[in-house]
C-alpha positions as semicolon CSV with decimal commas, in nm:
position;residue;x (nm);y (nm);z (nm)
1;M;4,084;1,235;-3,679
2;N;3,890;1,124;-3,347
3;A;3,934;1,417;-3,118
4;P;4,217;1,258;-2,813
5;L;3,985;1,241;-2,532
6;H;3,653;1,136;-2,534
7;F;3,385;1,011;-2,397
8;N;3,137;0,750;-2,472
9;P;2,823;0,629;-2,385
10;K;2,742;0,320;-2,524
11;T;3,056;0,197;-2,344
12;L;3,077;0,391;-1,990
13;Q;3,483;0,540;-2,115
14;L;3,686;0,844;-2,186
15;V;3,895;0,681;-2,397
16;G;4,226;0,915;-2,464
17;P;4,543;0,810;-2,775
18;I;4,699;0,552;-2,489
19;G;4,421;0,400;-2,328
20;K;4,040;0,346;-2,156
21;L;3,917;0,483;-1,838
22;P;3,563;0,329;-1,739
23;V;3,337;0,548;-1,550
24;A;3,073;0,403;-1,344
25;A;2,692;0,439;-1,499
26;A;2,519;0,615;-1,151
27;D;2,860;0,834;-1,062
28;Q;2,649;1,156;-1,224
29;L;2,936;1,319;-1,117
30;A;3,208;1,204;-1,370
31;H;2,961;1,200;-1,572
32;R;2,881;1,585;-1,562
33;F;3,277;1,688;-1,515
34;L;3,361;1,514;-1,853
35;M;3,097;1,702;-2,017
36;L;3,229;2,017;-1,924
37;L;3,560;1,897;-1,983
38;E;3,487;1,795;-2,341
39;G;3,277;2,126;-2,392
40;E;3,513;2,364;-2,252
41;C;3,913;2,206;-2,354
42;L;3,785;2,039;-2,581
43;G;3,535;2,239;-2,780
44;G;3,230;2,080;-3,010
45;H;2,866;2,186;-3,087
46;I;2,730;2,303;-2,704
47;G;2,390;2,181;-2,771
48;D;2,503;1,776;-2,871
49;L;2,754;1,767;-2,625
50;A;2,491;1,792;-2,344
51;H;2,264;1,617;-2,538
52;K;2,468;1,354;-2,554
53;Y;2,492;1,371;-2,152
54;G;2,154;1,353;-2,124
55;F;2,123;1,747;-2,042
56;S;1,976;2,038;-2,233
57;R;2,234;2,333;-2,340
58;P;2,121;2,534;-2,035
59;R;2,173;2,332;-1,822
60;Y;2,512;2,265;-1,954
61;Y;2,617;2,650;-1,869
62;Q;2,420;2,596;-1,536
63;L;2,616;2,297;-1,384
64;L;2,969;2,542;-1,594
65;G;2,874;2,844;-1,369
66;H;2,814;2,570;-1,053
67;Y;3,173;2,440;-1,155
68;K;3,311;2,766;-1,181
69;T;3,266;2,887;-0,848
70;G;3,211;2,642;-0,598
71;G;3,498;2,350;-0,799
72;L;3,403;1,995;-0,818
73;R;3,164;1,986;-0,552
74;A;2,936;2,227;-0,708
75;L;2,837;1,963;-0,949
76;Q;2,741;1,713;-0,700
77;P;2,399;1,683;-0,768
78;Q;2,213;1,833;-0,473
79;K;1,791;1,721;-0,290
80;T;1,546;1,942;-0,454
81;G;1,282;2,115;-0,305
82;P;1,223;2,311;0,035
83;K;1,510;2,264;0,287
84;T;1,319;2,400;0,572
85;N;0,998;2,349;0,743
86;Y;0,859;2,621;0,661
87;R;0,484;2,571;0,714
88;R;0,564;2,324;1,062
89;T;0,806;2,559;1,210
90;D;0,856;2,510;1,616
91;E;0,603;2,732;1,715
92;A;0,364;2,595;1,519
93;E;0,466;2,263;1,653
94;R;0,364;2,371;2,000
95;Q;0,058;2,526;1,888
96;V;-0,078;2,244;1,757
97;L;0,012;2,057;2,129
98;R;-0,116;2,311;2,336
99;H;-0,448;2,239;2,142
100;C;-0,449;1,913;2,161
101;F;-0,365;1,898;2,523
102;L;-0,602;2,183;2,585
103;D;-0,900;2,011;2,414
104;P;-0,814;1,635;2,377
105;D;-1,107;1,576;2,202
106;A;-1,095;1,838;1,944
107;S;-1,032;1,670;1,613
108;P;-0,749;1,808;1,358
109;A;-1,005;1,951;1,138
110;V;-1,070;2,190;1,385
111;V;-0,687;2,243;1,539
112;A;-0,592;2,311;1,207
113;Q;-0,863;2,598;1,186
114;K;-0,796;2,740;1,492
115;L;-0,373;2,784;1,402
116;R;-0,548;2,971;1,119
117;Q;-0,726;3,207;1,272
118;T;-0,401;3,292;1,477
119;Q;-0,262;3,327;1,156
120;F;-0,069;3,041;1,131
121;Q;-0,052;2,862;0,705
122;I;-0,129;2,533;0,784
123;S;-0,329;2,228;0,671
124;L;-0,496;1,974;0,743
125;R;-0,220;1,707;0,656
126;S;0,026;1,887;0,893
127;V;-0,121;1,888;1,196
128;Q;-0,168;1,495;1,140
129;R;0,102;1,457;1,083
130;I;0,239;1,680;1,433
131;I;0,023;1,430;1,642
132;A;0,137;1,124;1,453
133;D;0,470;1,207;1,541
134;Y;0,400;1,282;1,867
135;G;0,176;0,932;1,932
136;L;-0,146;1,124;2,029
137;Q;-0,318;1,028;1,773
138;K;-0,637;0,855;1,924
139;K;-0,792;0,550;1,788
140;T;-1,155;0,603;1,721
141;L;-1,347;0,392;1,761
142;R;-1,674;0,359;1,521
143;A;-2,028;0,306;1,643
144;Q;-2,127;-0,052;1,499
145;P;-2,478;-0,122;1,499
146;Q;-2,591;-0,353;1,801
147;K;-2,711;-0,668;1,674
148;P;-3,073;-0,743;1,784
149;A;-3,052;-1,006;2,076
150;S;-3,181;-1,319;2,027
151;P;-3,367;-1,486;2,239
152;G;-3,102;-1,801;2,337
153;A;-2,897;-1,533;2,475
154;D;-3,198;-1,300;2,642
155;A;-3,294;-1,648;2,799
156;T;-2,926;-1,742;2,906
157;R;-2,955;-1,361;3,071
158;R;-3,271;-1,451;3,257
159;K;-3,118;-1,765;3,448
160;A;-2,801;-1,548;3,540
161;S;-2,988;-1,312;3,723
162;P;-3,388;-1,462;3,838
163;A;-3,605;-1,216;3,930
164;P;-3,934;-1,247;4,116
165;A;-4,238;-1,395;3,820
166;R;-4,492;-1,138;3,912
167;R;-4,333;-0,766;4,054
168;R;-4,416;-0,530;3,809
169;P;-4,092;-0,307;3,650
170;Q;-4,116;0,040;3,777
171;S;-4,071;0,360;3,588
172;G;-3,669;0,461;3,635
173;A;-3,535;0,189;3,813
174;R;-3,210;-0,020;3,711
175;G;-3,217;-0,344;3,567
176;A;-3,547;-0,320;3,508
177;S;-3,603;-0,478;3,152
178;T;-3,964;-0,410;2,922
179;A;-4,097;-0,744;2,792
180;G;-4,293;-0,735;2,494
C-alpha cells in the first residue's frame, strides 16, 4: 500500500490520500522540506530518499541538522564561497591607491610587489581590479613602428616650409634634415 503522503518527482506533485499539490521545479526550499518530511515522518531508507531528491545521504543529515537548529529558513540555499574580501581589505585598497598616486607610472605588477613586501597578501589580479574599480587605469599606447616617409610626403613638407637652397645644415640645429 502507498504511503499516505509522498512526493512524485516525475510530476513534481505532493500526493496525498485526497489530492495533489504541485511543487515548482525551481523551489529548492520546498524540495528540501519535502525530503525531510518524508524521511522523518513517513520513514523509508534515507539513502534512497535523498537520491530521489538529488542529494546524498550525508547532505540529508546536514539539512536535517540545519532544520532542527534554524527551522525552515535554514533550508534556504546559501551563497557559496567567501563571505568577505579577506584579501582586498579596505587597508589593502588604500595602500594600492596610495602607491598609484605616489608613482603614477608604476605598473600594477610593481604595486602588487610593493604591497607584498609590506606584508599584504595580494595578487596582481586583485591590484588590477582595484585600479579598474577606481578608474585609475590609464590607456597605454603602444609604440607603433614608423612608416618610411614616401617621396610625395617629403616634397609636400618642403613646399610648406621652403628652405634656402644652398644653405648648409648646422649640427644640432632645430628642424635640420639630412638629405640622403
